[in-house]
C-alpha positions in Angstrom: 58.1 -38.1 15.8 54.9 -37.4 18.1 55.6 -33.5 16.5 55.6 -35.0 13.4 53.0 -37.3 13.8 51.0 -34.3 15.4 52.0 -31.9 12.5 50.6 -34.8 9.6 47.7 -35.1 12.1 47.0 -31.7 11.2 47.7 -30.7 8.3 45.2 -34.0 7.5 42.3 -32.4 9.1 43.0 -29.0 7.2 42.9 -30.5 3.6 39.7 -33.0 5.0 38.0 -29.7 6.1 39.0 -27.4 2.8 37.6 -30.7 0.4 34.3 -30.6 3.0 33.3 -27.2 3.5 35.0 -25.2 0.6 35.2 -21.1 0.1 32.5 -19.5 -1.6 33.5 -18.8 -5.5 33.5 -14.7 -6.4 31.2 -13.8 -8.3 31.7 -11.9 -11.9 29.8 -8.5 -11.8 27.3 -8.4 -14.4 28.7 -6.2 -17.3 25.9 -3.0 -16.9 27.0 0.0 -18.7 24.5 2.3 -16.7 22.0 2.6 -19.7 18.7 3.0 -19.1 16.6 0.4 -19.4 19.0 -2.3 -19.7 19.0 -5.3 -17.1 21.5 -8.1 -16.5 20.8 -11.6 -15.4 23.8 -12.6 -12.0 25.4 -16.0 -12.8 23.8 -19.3 -11.7 24.7 -20.6 -8.2 26.0 -24.0 -8.0 24.0 -24.5 -5.2 20.9 -22.7 -6.9 17.5 -24.0 -4.8 14.9 -23.6 -8.2 12.3 -23.1 -5.8 13.5 -19.8 -4.5 12.7 -16.7 -6.2 14.1 -14.4 -8.6 16.1 -11.5 -6.5 15.8 -8.1 -8.5 17.6 -5.7 -7.3 16.7 -1.7 -7.5 18.8 1.1 -6.8 17.9 4.3 -4.8 18.6 8.0 -6.2 20.8 8.8 -8.6 22.4 5.0 -8.1 23.0 2.1 -10.8 22.9 -1.4 -10.7 26.5 -1.4 -9.3 25.5 -0.1 -6.2 24.8 -4.0 -5.6 27.9 -5.2 -6.2 30.5 -2.5 -6.5 32.1 -2.4 -3.2 28.9 -3.8 -1.7 28.7 -8.2 -1.1 24.9 -8.1 -1.4 24.8 -9.7 -4.6 28.2 -12.2 -3.6 25.4 -12.9 -0.7 22.8 -13.9 -2.3 24.5 -15.9 -4.6 25.8 -18.0 -2.0 22.3 -18.4 -0.4 21.3 -20.0 -3.8 19.7 -17.0 -5.4 19.4 -16.5 -9.0 19.7 -12.5 -9.2 19.1 -9.7 -11.9 20.1 -6.2 -12.1 18.4 -2.9 -13.5 19.4 0.3 -14.4 16.7 2.9 -14.4 17.0 6.3 -15.7 18.8 7.7 -12.3 22.2 5.8 -14.0 22.2 8.0 -16.8 22.8 11.1 -14.9 19.3 12.0 -15.2 17.4 11.6 -11.9 13.7 11.1 -12.8 10.8 10.9 -10.0 8.5 7.7 -9.4 6.5 7.7 -12.4 8.8 7.4 -15.1 11.2 5.0 -12.8 8.2 3.4 -12.3 6.6 3.0 -16.0 10.5 2.1 -16.9 10.7 -0.8 -14.2 7.4 -2.2 -15.0 7.7 -3.0 -17.7 11.4 -4.5 -17.6 9.9 -6.6 -14.9 7.3 -8.4 -17.0 10.4 -9.0 -19.1 12.6 -10.4 -16.4 10.3 -12.3 -15.0 9.1 -14.4 -18.1 13.1 -15.0 -18.9 13.3 -16.4 -15.8 9.9 -17.9 -15.9 9.2 -17.6 -13.0 8.0 -14.4 -10.2 10.7 -12.4 -8.6 11.0 -10.7 -5.3 12.2 -7.3 -5.3 15.1 -6.0 -2.9 15.2 -1.9 -3.5 17.3 0.7 -1.9 15.8 4.1 -0.8 13.9 5.8 -3.5 13.9 2.4 -5.3 11.1 0.7 -3.1 9.2 4.7 -3.9 9.5 3.3 -8.1 9.2 0.1 -7.1 5.2 0.4 -5.6 4.5 2.7 -8.7 5.3 -0.1 -10.9 3.1 -2.7 -8.8 1.1 -0.3 -8.4 0.0 2.3 -10.8 1.6 0.6 -13.7 0.3 -3.1 -13.3 3.6 -5.2 -12.7 1.7 -6.6 -9.9 1.6 -9.9 -11.4 5.1 -11.0 -12.1 6.1 -10.5 -8.3 5.1 -12.1 -5.0 7.1 -9.9 -1.8 9.2 -6.3 -1.9 12.2 -6.0 0.8 12.7 -2.0 0.9 15.8 -0.5 3.1 15.4 2.7 3.9 13.2 3.8 2.0 11.0 7.3 1.9 7.7 6.5 1.5 6.5 9.3 3.5 8.9 11.7 1.7 12.7 13.3 3.0 12.5 16.7 4.8 15.5 17.4 3.2 14.2 17.8 -0.2 12.3 20.4 1.7 15.0 22.0 2.4 16.7 21.5 -1.1 13.6 23.4 -2.4 13.9 26.3 0.2 14.0 29.7 -0.7 17.3 29.6 0.7 18.9 27.1 -1.5 18.6 28.6 -4.8 21.5 29.4 -5.6 23.6 26.5 -4.5 21.0 24.7 -6.3 21.8 26.6 -9.9 25.0 25.2 -9.1 25.2 22.1 -8.6 22.0 21.1 -9.7 19.7 19.4 -7.5 16.6 20.2 -8.7 15.5 17.6 -10.8 12.2 15.4 -11.1 13.5 12.9 -8.2 14.2 15.5 -5.9 11.2 17.5 -6.5 9.4 14.3 -5.8 10.4 13.1 -2.8 9.3 16.8 -1.0 7.1 15.6 2.2 3.8 17.1 0.4 3.9 15.1 -2.6 5.0 12.2 -0.9 1.6 12.7 0.7 0.0 13.1 -2.9 1.7 10.0 -3.8 0.3 8.2 -0.4 -3.4 9.1 -0.9 -3.1 7.5 -4.7 -1.2 4.6 -4.2 -2.4 3.7 -0.9 -6.1 3.3 -1.9 -6.0 2.4 -5.5 -6.6 -1.5 -5.1 -3.6 -2.7 -6.5 -1.9 -2.1 -3.9 -3.2 -4.9 -1.9 -1.4 -7.9 -3.9 2.0 -7.6 -3.0 3.4 -7.9 0.6 6.2 -5.4 1.7 8.9 -5.9 4.0 10.6 -3.1 5.4 13.7 -2.1 6.8 15.3 1.1 8.5 18.3 2.9 9.7 19.0 5.5 13.2 23.3 4.8 12.4 23.8 8.7 11.1 25.7 9.6 13.9 27.9 6.7 14.0 29.1 6.8 10.0 32.2 8.0 9.2 30.5 9.1 5.3 30.2 12.6 5.1 26.8 13.0 3.4 25.1 11.2 6.1 26.4 12.8 9.0 25.6 15.8 8.0 22.1 15.2 6.2 21.4 13.3 9.7 22.1 16.7 11.7 19.3 17.9 9.7 17.4 15.8 10.1 17.3 14.6 13.6 15.1 17.4 13.8 12.6 14.9 12.6 13.5 12.1 14.5 15.5 8.8 14.0 17.4 8.8 10.7 20.0 7.3 8.6 21.0 10.4 7.3 19.4 10.2 4.8 15.8 9.3 5.2 14.0 9.2 9.0 12.9 6.1 10.3 9.2 7.0 10.7 8.8 7.7 6.5 10.6 4.3 6.0 7.0 2.8 6.6 5.2 1.2 4.3 1.2 1.2 4.6 0.4 -1.7 4.3 3.5 -3.1 5.0 6.2 -4.6 7.8 8.6 -3.4 9.4 11.2 -6.1 9.8 13.9 -3.8 11.8 15.0 -0.8 13.1 19.0 -0.6 13.0 21.8 0.9 13.5 22.7 1.8 10.1 23.2 4.4 7.6 22.1 5.1 4.5 24.6 3.4 2.9 25.3 0.3 5.3 21.7 -1.0 5.0 22.2 -1.9 1.7 25.1 -4.7 2.5 24.8 -7.7 2.4 26.9 -8.8 5.0 25.0 -6.6 7.0 21.0 -6.7 6.2 20.4 -9.7 4.2 20.5 -12.7 6.8 17.6 -10.4 8.0 15.4 -10.0 5.3 16.3 -13.4 3.7 13.3 -15.0 5.7 10.8 -12.8 4.2 12.1 -13.1 0.6 9.7 -15.9 0.2 7.3 -15.4 3.2 3.4 -15.5 2.6 2.6 -14.1 5.4 3.5 -12.1 8.8 3.8 -15.0 10.6 7.1 -16.6 9.0 9.1 -14.5 11.7 8.3 -17.1 14.1 8.6 -19.9 11.4 12.0 -18.6 9.7 13.6 -17.7 13.6 13.9 -14.6 13.6 12.8 -13.2 16.8 9.3 -11.9 17.2 10.5 -8.3 18.8 12.2 -7.4 15.6 8.9 -7.6 14.2 6.1 -4.9 13.8 2.9 -4.0 12.0 3.8 -0.9 10.4 1.1 1.3 10.9 -0.6 3.6 7.9 1.3 7.0 8.9 4.1 7.9 10.1 3.9 8.6 14.5 2.5 11.4 15.6 5.2 12.7 17.7 6.7 12.9 14.1 4.1 14.4 12.4 4.3 17.3 14.2 7.4 17.9 13.5 7.1 17.1 9.5 4.8 19.9 10.0 7.2 22.5 9.9 7.2 22.8 13.4 10.6 22.4 14.6 11.8 25.8 16.2 15.6 25.4 16.7 16.7 26.0 13.1 17.9 29.1 11.0 18.1 28.5 7.3 20.0 31.4 5.5 22.0 30.9 2.3 22.5 33.0 -1.3 25.9 34.1 -3.1 29.3 35.3 -2.5 32.4 36.3 -4.4 34.7 34.4 -3.0 34.5 35.5 0.3 31.5 35.0 2.2 30.3 36.1 6.1 26.7 35.7 7.9 25.9 36.5 11.7 23.1 34.9 13.7 21.9 35.0 17.9 22.7 32.8 19.8 20.1 34.1 23.2 20.3 33.3 26.5 20.7 29.3 27.7 21.2 27.3 24.5 23.5 24.0 25.4 24.8 23.8 21.9 24.9 25.5 18.6 26.1 23.1 15.3 26.9 25.6 11.9 26.6 23.9 8.2 28.0 25.5 5.9 27.1 24.3 2.4 28.8 25.1 -0.8 29.2 24.3 -4.6 33.3 24.2 -3.6 35.7 23.2 -0.5 36.2 26.7 1.4 39.6 27.2 1.9 39.0 29.2 5.1 36.7 29.2 7.5 36.2 31.4 11.3 33.7 31.6 13.4 33.6 34.4 15.6 32.5 34.9 18.9 30.2 37.4 20.2 33.4 39.1 22.1 35.4 39.2 19.0 37.2 36.9 19.1 37.9 33.8 16.7 36.6 30.4 18.7 38.7 27.6 18.3 36.4 24.9 16.4 37.0 22.4 14.6 35.3 22.2 11.7 34.4 19.4 9.8 34.4 19.1 5.9 32.3 16.4 4.2 31.4 16.0 0.5 27.9 15.3 0.4 26.5 11.8 -1.8 22.6 12.6 -1.9 20.1 15.4 -1.9 23.2 17.9 -2.1 25.3 15.6 -4.1 28.8 17.2 -4.5 28.3 19.9 -2.8 30.5 20.5 0.9 29.7 20.6 3.9 31.7 22.4 6.9 30.3 21.6 10.2 31.3 23.1 13.3 29.9 22.4 16.8 29.7 24.7 19.9 29.1 24.2 23.3 27.4 26.3 26.2 27.8 29.1 23.2 27.7 32.5 24.5 24.9 34.6 24.0 24.9 37.5 21.1 25.1 37.6 17.4 27.7 35.3 16.3 29.3 35.6 12.5 30.9 33.0 10.1 33.3 34.0 7.0 34.9 31.5 4.4 37.3 32.2 1.4 37.2 30.1 -1.4 38.9 30.3 -4.4 36.0 30.7 -6.7 32.8 32.8 -6.8 29.7 30.9 -5.9 26.3 30.1 -3.4 25.9 28.8 -0.1 23.2 26.7 2.3 24.2 28.0 6.1 21.7 26.2 8.5 22.3 26.8 12.3 20.7 23.8 14.8 20.0 25.4 18.1 19.9 23.2 21.7 17.6 25.2 23.7 14.8 25.4 25.6 13.1 27.3 22.5 13.1 23.8 21.0 9.1 23.2 21.2 8.4 27.5 21.6 7.0 28.2 18.3 5.4 25.7 15.9 3.1 26.1 12.8 -0.5 24.6 12.8 -2.1 24.2 9.4 -5.8 24.4 9.1 -8.0 21.5 7.8 -8.0 23.2 4.2 -4.1 23.6 3.6 -4.8 27.2 3.3 -3.9 29.0 5.9 -1.1 28.5 8.3 -0.7 29.9 11.8 2.2 30.7 14.1 1.8 29.8 17.2 4.0 30.1 20.3 4.4 29.3 24.1 4.0 32.7 25.9 5.6 31.7 28.7 9.0 30.9 27.1 8.7 34.5 25.0 8.1 38.3 25.4 4.7 38.6 23.3 5.5 41.7 22.2 8.0 41.5 21.2 7.3 38.5 18.6 8.3 39.5 14.5 6.5 37.1 12.1 8.0 37.3 7.9 7.3 34.6 5.4 7.8 34.3 1.8 6.5 31.5 -0.6 8.3 30.0 -3.3 6.4 28.0 -6.0 7.7 24.9 -8.7 5.3 23.8 -11.3 4.5 20.7 -12.2 5.9 21.0 -15.2 9.3 22.3 -15.0 12.3 21.6 -16.9 13.3 17.8 -16.0 16.6 18.2 -15.8 16.2 22.1 -14.1 13.1 22.8 -12.0 11.8 26.7 -12.0 11.6 28.4 -9.2 8.9 31.4 -9.3 9.2 34.0 -6.0 4.9 34.5 -5.1 5.9 36.5 -1.9 8.8 38.0 -0.7 9.3 38.3 3.3 5.6 39.6 4.0 5.7 40.4 7.4 2.3 39.2 9.8 1.1 40.1 13.3 2.4 37.5 14.8 -1.7 36.2 16.1 -2.5 36.6 12.2 -2.2 33.9 9.7 -0.1 33.2 6.6 -3.1 32.7 3.6 -2.5 30.8 0.7 -5.9 30.7 -0.4 -5.0 32.5 -4.1 -2.9 30.0 -4.6 -4.0 27.4 -6.9 -2.1 26.0 -10.0 -0.7 22.6 -9.4 3.3 22.0 -7.8 4.8 22.5 -4.8 4.7 25.3 -2.7 7.4 26.2 0.2 6.6 28.7 2.6 9.6 29.7 4.7 9.2 31.7 7.9 11.3 34.0 9.6 10.4 34.2 13.5 12.1 37.0 15.5 11.7 37.9 19.2 12.9 38.0 22.7 13.1 35.8 25.6 11.7 36.1 28.8 14.4 37.5 29.9 15.0 40.0 26.8 17.8 38.4 24.8 16.9 38.4 21.2 16.6 35.4 19.1 15.9 34.1 15.3 14.4 30.6 13.8 13.5 29.3 10.7 10.6 27.3 9.8 9.6 25.9 6.6 6.5 24.6 5.4 6.0 22.3 2.3 2.1 22.0 0.2 1.5 20.4 -2.9 -1.5 21.3 -5.0 -2.2 18.7 -7.5 -3.6 18.6 -11.1 -7.5 19.2 -9.3 -6.6 21.4 -7.1 -6.8 18.8 -4.2 -4.3 20.4 -0.9 -1.7 17.9 0.4 
């Protein structure tokens, strides 16, 4: 009898709990069909707070409105918190990624329409390049009166070195096969984004909206392919989420809310970051953090540009990289040098199709047993395949990577070295941005054994939107190691990718080879960035 009474009591408690605290209803997804320019309001929450602004969610490069509710609980989380929402399809949704000017103009038009529909101002939550598109809409297309605050989640406000790599000389064959050369990737090159910052941060309209940003540094913990592969390369330039570095996530005149262990995908998940940026949806000043219960140590005012240490690397000065690329007929082979005292090498073979066989051969002609991780890219090299191998304490000498694929195609190979030579060579650009000098640490290298070649590839501003045409201006011109690569004779508007091949010997007389990449943008007025 006592057990029966206890059971009745527990059942009563459960019923009361259910009545008092019902579970949040699942919200229906908007009916959007990826047509650029279309938008949809979200469902009106039963616990709607009319004083709250409407959240307009803006997608990232190559994304669509569904990135906020398909396998993402961001929409549901905003709904549960009593927010009205809206979702929009930009040009990328139709399969043609556009730059910040085209997306910004489209977005500005729709911001006005959406604000008038709700009869209130909007707050924007943008992922990745969507944050740059949003700033273009507010500043350059005068949408700022319809918006209060902007939350950017891992947005490349200073560009992405992955975009620089995508436009380098060695990636051409792969580019033709996977079609990554588009207006969006072009505009994300670091030199072009330096230009965007110059015309945006000086614009009076840039002061009307408050920007709050979150950045990720968890590329290594991500199970996702592209983030791991992209993170390996971007780690040359600092902490990153696999697509965007932490330093690039800072927006001038903005506030960094938190730098967390997220990758480029998880940072836009509602259950991951909504509670962190929620106080800033209605913030009127950066002081909101203390009032809203957000620890003050999570909020720091962003600087006008990345840190000095990161800026040094964005000059293309990381000397622990080798890049190769080209076409293959189904079977491909690349050899590369490993000098003395290298702690590890990470080889990433990127191709338009998954290789059915990958073999890494050591200097002793013995096949090295290395586990190769294979991933399909989802970002800058979208749909390409990464084949990644890591060798700790590799033997010095010439290594060879051989692959076999069913069909002919193109490839891009990068080798990252963990070596004492990491800071032995770097590039220095003069104030006029017309000459690039290769500088080196004489104590680490044999000075008389250094050979430097460089090539220049040019992609004009007016190239086709779907396939940027790149022209080779200089092909492996040899310069003295003490001289400079002179670019004073180039003046056409567009991006110039300068790629250096440096060969030499270490202080112990062991041969080595490295690749350095530098991006320069020239605008219509002839100014260089």
